[in-house]
C-alpha positions in Angstrom: -6.9 -0.1 -31.2 -9.8 -2.6 -31.9 -13.4 -1.8 -31.4 -13.4 -4.5 -28.6 -10.6 -2.9 -26.8 -12.3 0.6 -27.0 -15.6 -0.8 -25.5 -13.5 -2.5 -22.7 -11.8 0.7 -21.9 -15.0 2.5 -21.9 -16.8 0.0 -19.6 -13.7 0.1 -17.2 -13.7 4.1 -17.4 -17.6 4.1 -16.6 -17.0 1.5 -13.8 -14.3 3.5 -12.1 -16.1 6.7 -12.3 -19.5 5.5 -10.9 -20.5 7.8 -8.0 -23.2 7.3 -5.4 -25.9 10.1 -5.0 -25.5 12.1 -1.7 -27.8 14.8 -0.5 -26.5 18.0 0.8 -28.2 20.2 3.4 -29.2 23.3 1.4 -28.3 26.0 4.0 -24.7 24.5 4.4 -24.4 24.3 0.8 -25.5 27.9 0.2 -23.2 29.4 2.8 -20.2 27.1 1.8 -20.5 28.0 -1.8 -20.4 31.6 -1.1 -17.2 31.1 0.9 -15.5 28.8 -1.7 -14.6 31.8 -3.7 -13.0 33.4 -0.9 -10.9 30.4 0.3 -10.2 29.3 -3.3 -6.7 30.6 -3.3 -5.8 28.6 -0.2 -7.3 25.3 -1.6 -5.8 25.9 -5.1 -6.3 22.9 -7.5 -8.2 21.1 -4.7 -11.2 23.4 -4.8 -11.3 23.6 -8.5 -10.7 20.0 -9.5 -11.5 17.6 -6.7 -13.3 18.9 -3.6 -16.9 19.5 -3.1 -16.6 21.8 -0.1 -20.2 21.7 0.9 -20.2 18.0 1.1 -17.0 18.1 3.1 -18.1 20.6 5.5 -21.2 18.5 6.0 -19.4 15.2 6.6 -16.8 16.9 8.7 -19.4 18.3 11.0 -21.1 15.0 11.3 -17.8 13.2 12.1 -17.0 16.0 14.8 -20.6 15.1 16.3 -19.5 11.4 16.5 -16.2 12.3 18.0 -17.7 14.1 20.8 -20.3 11.3 21.5 -17.4 8.8 21.5 -15.2 10.8 23.9 -18.2 11.2 26.2 -19.2 7.6 26.1 -15.6 6.3 26.9 -15.7 8.6 29.9 -18.8 7.0 31.2 -18.0 3.5 30.2 -14.7 3.4 32.1 -16.3 4.1 35.4 -19.2 1.7 34.8 -19.2 -1.7 36.3 -19.8 -3.3 32.8 -16.4 -2.2 31.5 -14.3 -5.2 30.2 -11.3 -5.4 28.1 -12.8 -6.0 24.7 -15.2 -3.3 25.2 -12.5 -0.8 26.3 -10.6 -1.7 23.2 -13.5 -1.4 20.9 -14.5 2.1 22.2 -11.0 3.4 21.8 -10.3 2.1 18.4 -13.7 3.3 17.2 -12.8 6.8 18.5 -9.4 6.5 16.8 -11.2 5.7 13.6 -13.3 8.6 13.7 -10.3 10.8 14.4 -8.6 9.3 11.5 -11.4 9.9 9.1 -11.5 13.5 10.1 -7.8 13.7 9.1 -8.7 12.7 5.6 -11.1 15.6 4.8 -8.5 17.2 2.4 -5.0 16.1 2.9 -3.8 13.8 5.8 -0.2 14.6 5.3 -0.4 18.4 5.7 -2.4 21.2 7.2 -5.2 20.5 9.5 -5.4 16.9 8.2 -2.0 16.3 9.5 -2.8 18.0 12.9 -5.8 15.5 13.1 -3.8 12.5 12.1 -1.2 13.3 14.7 -3.9 13.5 17.4 -5.0 10.1 16.3 -1.7 8.7 16.6 -1.2 10.2 19.9 -4.4 8.5 21.2 -2.9 5.1 19.8 0.2 5.8 21.6 -1.6 6.8 24.8 -3.8 3.6 24.7 -0.8 1.3 24.0 1.2 2.8 26.8 -1.6 2.3 29.4 -3.1 -0.9 28.0 -1.8 -3.1 25.4 -0.5 -2.9 21.8 -2.9 -2.3 18.8 0.1 -2.4 16.3 3.4 -4.2 16.1 6.4 -4.2 13.8 6.4 -7.5 11.9 9.9 -9.1 12.1 11.3 -12.7 11.1 10.7 -13.4 14.8 7.1 -12.9 14.8 6.2 -12.9 11.1 4.5 -16.5 11.4 1.8 -15.2 13.4 0.7 -13.1 10.4 1.8 -15.4 7.8 -1.7 -16.5 6.7 -2.4 -12.9 5.6 0.7 -12.2 3.6 1.3 -13.7 0.0 4.4 -15.7 -0.1 5.7 -13.2 -2.6 6.0 -10.4 0.3 6.4 -13.0 3.2 9.7 -14.2 1.9 10.9 -10.5 1.3 10.0 -9.6 5.0 12.0 -12.7 6.2 15.2 -11.5 4.5 14.6 -8.0 5.3 13.8 -6.6 1.9 10.5 -5.4 2.9 9.0 -4.0 6.1 5.7 -4.8 7.6 3.2 -3.8 10.4 0.5 -5.8 12.0 -2.7 -5.0 13.8 -3.6 -6.8 17.0 -7.1 -7.0 18.5 -8.7 -8.9 21.3 -11.1 -11.7 20.5 -12.5 -13.9 23.5 -10.0 -12.0 25.7 -7.1 -13.3 23.4 -4.9 -11.0 21.2 -5.2 -12.1 17.6 -3.5 -11.1 14.3 -6.0 -8.9 12.7 -4.4 -7.1 9.6 -1.1 -6.4 7.9 0.5 -3.7 5.9 3.7 -4.5 3.9 5.9 -1.8 2.3 9.4 -0.9 1.5 11.7 2.0 0.8 12.4 3.0 -3.0 15.6 5.0 -3.3 16.1 6.3 -6.7 16.3 10.0 -7.4 14.2 10.6 -4.2 13.4 8.4 -1.4 9.8 7.2 -1.2 7.7 4.5 0.5 6.0 1.8 -1.7 2.8 0.3 -0.4 3.1 -3.5 -1.4 0.1 -5.0 0.5 -2.7 -4.2 2.8 -5.0 -6.8 4.2 -7.5 -7.2 7.1 -8.9 -10.5 8.4 -12.3 -11.3 7.5 -13.3 -11.3 11.3 -12.0 -7.9 11.9 -13.4 -5.9 9.0 -15.4 -2.9 9.4 -13.4 -2.0 12.6 -11.1 0.9 11.3 -8.1 -1.6 11.2 -7.2 -0.5 7.6 -7.4 3.1 8.5 -5.1 2.6 11.4 -2.5 0.7 9.5 -2.4 3.4 6.8 -2.2 6.2 9.5 0.8 4.4 11.1 2.4 4.1 7.4 2.0 7.9 6.9 3.6 8.3 10.3 6.6 6.4 9.1 6.6 8.2 5.8 6.4 11.7 7.4 9.7 11.1 9.1 11.2 10.7 5.5 11.9 14.4 4.3 9.6 15.1 1.6 8.8 11.4 0.9 5.5 10.2 -0.9 3.5 6.9 -0.7 3.3 5.0 -4.0 1.1 2.0 -4.8 -0.2 0.1 -7.9 -3.8 -1.7 -8.1 -4.3 -4.1 -10.9 -7.1 -3.0 -13.2 -10.1 -5.4 -12.7 -11.2 -8.0 -15.2 -14.4 -6.7 -16.5 -15.8 -10.4 -16.8 -15.0 -11.0 -13.3 -17.6 -9.6 -10.7 -15.3 -10.7 -7.8 -12.2 -8.9 -9.4 -14.3 -5.8 -9.8 -15.7 -5.9 -6.2 -12.1 -6.2 -5.0 -10.8 -3.3 -7.3 -13.7 -1.2 -6.0 -13.0 -1.9 -2.3 -9.3 -1.1 -2.8 -9.6 2.1 -4.9 -12.5 3.4 -2.6 -10.3 3.1 0.5 -7.2 4.6 -1.2 -9.4 7.4 -2.7 -10.6 8.0 0.8 -7.0 8.8 1.8 -6.7 11.3 -1.2 -4.5 9.2 -3.3 -4.0 10.5 -6.9 -4.4 7.7 -9.4 -3.7 7.3 -13.1 -4.0 4.5 -15.4 -0.7 3.0 -16.7 1.0 -0.1 -18.1 1.8 -2.2 -15.1 5.0 -2.6 -13.5 4.8 -6.5 -13.5 5.1 -9.0 -16.2 3.8 -12.6 -16.2 5.2 -15.4 -18.2 3.5 -18.9 -18.4 6.0 -21.6 -19.0 3.3 -23.7 -20.8 2.8 -21.0 -23.6 6.6 -21.2 -24.5 6.7 -24.5 -26.5 7.1 -22.5 -29.8 9.3 -19.7 -28.5 12.3 -19.7 -30.9 14.3 -17.5 -28.5 14.3 -20.4 -26.0 15.8 -22.7 -28.5 19.5 -23.1 -29.1 22.8 -23.4 -27.3 23.3 -22.9 -23.6 27.2 -23.6 -23.7 29.1 -21.9 -21.0 26.0 -21.5 -18.8 26.1 -22.9 -15.2 23.7 -23.0 -12.5 24.5 -21.5 -9.2 24.6 -25.2 -7.8 27.3 -26.0 -10.4 29.5 -23.1 -9.3 29.8 -25.0 -6.1 31.4 -23.3 -2.9 32.7 -20.4 -5.0 29.4 -19.2 -6.1 28.6 -17.0 -3.5 32.1 -15.4 -3.9 31.9 -15.0 -7.6 28.3 -13.4 -7.2 29.5 -11.0 -4.7 32.6 -10.1 -6.8 30.3 -9.6 -9.8 28.0 -7.1 -8.2 30.8 -5.4 -6.6 32.3 -4.8 -10.0 29.0 -3.5 -11.4 28.6 -1.0 -8.5 25.0 -0.2 -9.1 23.2 1.4 -6.2 19.8 -0.2 -7.1 21.2 -3.6 -6.7 21.4 -3.1 -2.9 18.4 -5.3 -2.1 19.9 -8.0 -4.3 23.4 -7.8 -2.7 22.2 -7.8 0.7 19.6 -11.0 0.1 21.0 -14.3 1.5 22.7 -16.3 -1.3 20.3 -19.1 -0.5 17.3 -16.9 -1.5 17.9 -17.5 -5.1 16.9 -20.8 -6.8 20.3 -22.7 -7.1 19.3 -24.6 -10.0 17.5 -22.1 -12.3 19.5 -19.2 -11.5 22.4 -19.3 -13.7 25.6 -17.5 -15.0 28.2 -17.3 -17.7 31.6 -17.6 -16.2 34.8 -16.8 -18.1 38.4 -16.5 -16.9 37.2 -17.0 -13.4 34.6 -14.2 -13.1 30.8 -14.0 -13.9 30.1 -12.1 -17.2 26.4 -12.3 -17.2 23.9 -13.5 -14.4 20.3 -14.3 -14.0 18.7 -14.8 -10.7 15.3 -16.2 -9.8 13.7 -17.0 -6.5 11.1 -20.0 -6.3 8.2 -20.1 -4.3 6.9 -23.1 -2.5 3.8 -23.3 -4.8 6.1 -23.7 -7.9 6.2 -20.1 -9.4 9.3 -18.1 -10.0 10.0 -14.5 -9.4 12.6 -12.8 -11.6 15.1 -10.9 -9.4 17.9 -9.6 -11.6 19.4 -10.1 -15.1 22.7 -8.4 -15.3 26.0 -8.5 -17.5 29.2 -6.6 -17.4 29.5 -3.6 -19.4 30.6 -4.4 -22.9 29.7 -7.9 -22.7 27.9 -9.4 -25.9 24.3 -9.0 -24.8 23.1 -11.8 -27.3 24.7 -14.2 -24.9 22.1 -13.2 -22.3 19.6 -15.1 -24.4 21.5 -18.4 -23.3 20.7 -17.5 -19.5 16.8 -17.6 -20.5 17.2 -20.7 -22.3 19.2 -22.5 -19.6 16.5 -21.5 -17.0 13.7 -22.4 -19.2 15.2 -25.9 -19.7 15.9 -26.6 -16.1 12.3 -25.4 -15.3 11.0 -28.0 -17.8 13.4 -30.8 -16.4 12.0 -29.9 -12.9 8.5 -30.5 -14.3 7.3 -26.8 -13.5 5.5 -26.7 -16.6 2.4 -25.3 -15.1 4.4 -22.6 -13.3 4.6 -18.8 -14.1 7.6 -16.4 -13.9 6.8 -13.1 -12.9 8.8 -10.0 -12.1 9.0 -6.1 -12.1 10.1 -4.3 -15.0 13.2 -2.2 -14.0 13.3 0.2 -17.0 11.7 0.7 -20.5 14.6 -1.4 -22.0 13.7 -4.1 -19.7 10.0 -3.9 -20.7 11.1 -4.0 -24.4 13.4 -7.0 -23.8 10.7 -8.9 -22.1 8.2 -8.2 -24.8 10.7 -9.1 -27.5 11.7 -12.6 -26.0 8.4 -13.5 -24.6 5.8 -12.2 -27.0 3.2 -14.3 -25.2 3.8 -12.7 -21.8 1.2 -10.7 -19.9 1.5 -7.1 -18.8 -1.6 -6.0 -16.8 -2.8 -2.7 -16.9 -2.8 -0.9 -13.4 -3.6 2.1 -11.4 -0.8 3.8 -10.1 -1.5 6.0 -7.2 0.6 8.2 -4.9 0.0 10.5 -1.8 2.3 13.2 -1.2 2.5 16.3 1.1 0.9 19.5 -0.3 2.9 22.4 -1.7 3.3 25.2 0.7 0.7 27.4 -1.2 -1.9 24.5 -1.2 -2.0 23.9 2.6 -5.2 24.5 4.4 -4.4 25.0 8.0 -6.4 24.3 11.1 -7.2 28.1 11.4 -8.2 28.2 7.6 -10.6 25.3 8.0 -12.1 26.5 11.3 -12.7 30.0 9.6 -14.4 28.3 6.8 -16.6 26.3 9.2 -17.6 29.6 11.0 -18.5 31.4 7.8 -20.6 28.3 6.8 -22.6 28.8 10.0 -20.9 25.8 11.9 -19.7 26.2 15.3 -15.9 25.2 16.3 -17.0 24.7 19.8 -17.3 21.0 19.4 -13.7 20.7 18.2 -11.9 19.3 21.4 -8.5 20.9 21.7 -6.9 17.9 23.6 -10.0 15.6 23.1 -11.1 15.9 26.8 -14.6 15.2 27.5 -14.6 18.2 30.0 -14.3 20.6 27.0 -17.4 19.6 25.2 -20.0 18.2 27.5 -23.3 20.0 28.2 -26.1 18.9 30.6 -28.1 18.5 27.3 -25.4 16.4 25.5 -25.0 14.3 28.6 -28.8 13.4 28.8 -28.7 12.4 25.1 -25.6 10.2 25.7 -27.0 8.6 28.8 -30.4 7.8 26.7 -28.6 6.4 23.8 -26.6 4.2 26.2 -29.8 2.8 27.6 -29.1 4.3 31.1 
């Protein structure tokens, strides 16, 4: 590894591991540190490796104070003459966000974190039942409303049903507006998991808890799948690009707050610039026997279907169910012999001119060197269509696939990524609501402020009512 690469990796590491200073109340710290040893078995690796219990107790207590205030103020606001639709929505979504933040203290998918998350989800459901929707499933029928917030790569997949999405809705000038989107899909390998593909909040609605609400709904969906986890990938930032580093910091800080575990890895995506392939010897030579999907005519759909049926691969389900028209008919190509497809290359073309690799398959035992003809054919058609400035990108399907792309396209780009996952804790690591309340008590914090059903009557005192009225300017 070069000295320059060593330096870049060190800068990246230092950037990722920057931490803000945070002052801790000394009394809470002292009491909590004494109790950490007692509760260490329950917290397992969390306590030893990732959690600062005194800080968490302090932040947890501050959030509970906010929760109480917000519940109380909603109670007052709803009976006031100044109540309006946007004000009501704003107060409830703020309350929901605080409840969600409380779920992220240790683990939002298990233990007391899950209890709190489910409480937040119940508030969302209750609000939507009594008022109007805050979230909606994005379908081909309503996707155009959210189109500006979804990259075409994901949008096209939503339209054909390959990926799923949810959208956030908020009021603005008494009109419902698209405020955010989260895109995901189901991965079925040895286990069934959820992969988060895209999350975005409109500039006009940021800092309003919308990202948190969308993540909470995604976790709710994931929890319905037995032992499923959520996976995602974030591209490593370009160290010379401040905007890239800022975007990376925002994303990783957000996911870190949700307790995602991250590790650096070689990216799952590859990028090939067509303009860099002029001297690529692999793309020169015969393309005899290769036909575009267009050239297959009316038999094309039938031939492709029969080809995948013969392969009988479970992992090809998303390809098989995609509409035949989804694949570019000129660049996608096949080798046909004796009335059947022997090898097939499928690509999808986006409106801005780039291509996404969808599949490269051949029948078992078929000459693998013939597959090069498919690459050559596709490359020549792309040049013919004057898409010289385009990029071909895709996802590695295996180590062998990565090796193949690296050999055939030595000038291709594979980015470094941070792979993250969020999974339910093992039973021995779960911190229950009872565990956490006991720790709070031992640290000198009262549990009286924790509302069992988030009802203002359970938490208000005359003194608190006076404080709230004063804060509200009444």
